[in-house]
Steps between C-alpha positions, in 0.01 A plus 500: 500500500507671840296815498216675693255754360404812698228762489406798703178682564555871582338816634501631143689488174806719494348713237227595741725604778749372757426131533572251765448109502214369695510129406774264380444160343755236406439180315747215465509122463387442846183742469405851542535740794376848558527771758305815566750779590428748774603833382840609641519836688726642218211451251261732692364754258571293196208465248201269510253500216157373456607353161747270664247408768244418224753248364621318815223582757747528796407767740741710723315362802558141385873578464518643851302197646644218289830623354840404620785742557714551189809337651307187606354476139835547344672232740225254410520581126879447499450171667252388230726631213819333627748481211233494236481745215221760530266572201243775489264587217528884565799719525324691783540200730871568534417847623263372763755237596751791555246692707428194715874434533580854611219469770657180613855639556610394150435114575401426130730746320701215349219328330492529126161523324490393150224592255303208349578614154865394554371146574277497188807585294715245665239229437441621147142506564283620223205743538263210433657289780486790733136558430408131532692490842316826600164325422606202700599715796169694472302179528693376800519830674183703416517729809752781447620825640622380828881438533485125592251417206700719249833327602337171462347589165850594366651181641230294327570680179874445520459139603282431202762653261766296664308178443514575133857608477815263468746631756862454440644801689390725780221720376590796719872559515646692794637778272162632371408864583315567822167667491543856616244663723270746333170547313606332174201299431213287648392165425633195333605651166607839632 
């Protein structure tokens, strides 16, 4: 099955204000990549919260010093994604993808992000199987709350579930609904 998992870290959660992406992580069969994102000029004045900083530990100064321009991050991410399906564990990730895409002259607008619940349903995964796969991913990826680590964690969880599933048809058909940007939920089961 050809898919990649993605995760973003952001300046804040949308419920705390106008939020912009500060880090993108992608994990696929060849490994995990992540990029710090230098804030785009159009994001000036958007919100930054101490609550978000306490989770990811990325400073504004670090973004200015080490971050890449949004269009460069988007171009590299699109190369890493290729034709693979994109899976996220939070519906908010679609909103941050849209924000990054807009700042990158719409480069990533055509990418469809699917929520992991859809994949669970297609697999017929039980709650017990999902919890066991989560425990497995927790053991292999104990450091969290950075985009690369969180994308890798989700990839490990899904790979574990796939090892247990007989596959006779594509697990994520192309006609599934696309995640819509917006503050719908946070986390794996939101």
